[in-house]
C-alpha positions as CSV (number, residue, x, y, z in Angstrom):
1,M,6.4,2.1,16.4
2,A,5.1,3.1,19.8
3,F,5.2,6.6,21.2
4,A,4.1,8.0,24.5
5,M,1.1,10.3,24.8
6,R,0.0,12.5,27.6
7,E,-3.5,12.1,29.1
8,G,-6.1,13.7,26.9
9,Q,-3.9,13.7,23.8
10,S,-5.4,10.6,22.4
11,E,-8.7,12.4,22.0
12,S,-7.0,15.2,20.1
13,L,-5.3,12.8,17.6
14,S,-7.9,11.4,15.3
15,K,-7.6,8.0,13.7
16,G,-6.8,9.7,10.4
17,V,-3.9,11.6,11.8
18,L,-2.5,8.5,13.4
19,Q,-2.9,6.5,10.2
20,S,-1.3,9.3,8.2
21,R,1.6,9.3,10.7
22,A,1.9,5.5,10.5
23,L,2.0,5.6,6.7
24,R,4.7,8.4,6.7
25,I,6.8,6.3,9.1
26,L,6.3,3.2,7.0
27,A,7.3,5.1,3.8
28,K,10.4,6.5,5.5
29,S,11.4,3.2,6.9
30,T,10.9,1.4,3.5
31,Y,12.9,4.1,1.8
32,R,15.8,3.8,4.3
33,E,15.7,0.0,4.0
34,L,15.9,0.1,0.2
35,K,18.7,2.7,0.3
36,S,20.7,0.6,2.9
37,S,20.2,-2.5,0.7
38,G,21.9,-0.7,-2.2
39,Y,19.0,0.5,-4.3
40,N,19.5,3.9,-6.0
41,R,17.0,6.6,-6.3
42,L,15.9,5.5,-9.8
43,E,15.3,2.0,-8.6
44,I,13.4,3.2,-5.5
45,L,11.3,5.4,-7.9
46,A,10.6,2.3,-10.0
47,F,9.4,0.5,-6.8
48,A,7.1,3.4,-5.9
49,T,5.7,3.4,-9.5
50,E,5.0,-0.3,-9.2
51,M,3.2,0.3,-5.9
52,L,1.1,3.0,-7.5
53,A,0.3,0.7,-10.5
54,L,-0.9,-2.0,-8.1
55,V,-3.2,0.4,-6.3
56,S,-4.4,1.8,-9.7
57,Q,-5.1,-1.7,-11.0
58,E,-7.1,-2.6,-7.8
59,L,-9.2,0.6,-8.2
60,K,-9.9,-0.3,-11.8
61,E,-10.9,-3.8,-10.8
62,E,-13.2,-2.5,-8.1
63,A,-14.8,-0.1,-10.5
64,H,-15.3,-2.9,-13.0
65,A,-16.7,-5.2,-10.3
66,G,-19.2,-2.5,-9.4
67,E,-20.4,-2.3,-13.0
68,S,-20.6,-6.1,-13.4
69,G,-22.2,-6.9,-10.1
70,G,-19.0,-8.1,-8.4
71,K,-18.0,-10.8,-11.0
72,G,-15.0,-8.8,-12.2
73,R,-13.4,-8.7,-8.8
74,L,-13.6,-12.5,-8.4
75,I,-12.1,-13.1,-11.8
76,A,-9.4,-10.5,-11.3
77,S,-8.6,-12.0,-7.9
78,Q,-8.4,-15.5,-9.3
79,G,-6.1,-14.2,-12.1
80,R,-3.7,-12.6,-9.5
81,E,-3.6,-15.9,-7.5
82,E,-2.7,-17.8,-10.6
83,Q,-0.1,-15.3,-11.6
84,A,1.5,-15.5,-8.1
85,R,1.6,-19.3,-8.3
86,A,3.3,-19.2,-11.7
87,E,5.9,-16.7,-10.5
88,S,6.8,-18.7,-7.4
């Protein structure tokens, strides 16, 4: 989503603030889209929980990869690719 800025404002808005705003907009848009598609609050909460689980799993894999010299990340990545192929 584009928005107009006055001269000099771009310096005052840090990259983190812009990313935070973009994520807030994305979350709100996703929520509205799910609601308009007929999902109820419980289903949307389940979706959010799944998103958090994916992030959590990725963090665990990265931590494991750091402990094993990077091998864990490659194996986990290959496993996700195989799972995606099996699901499609």
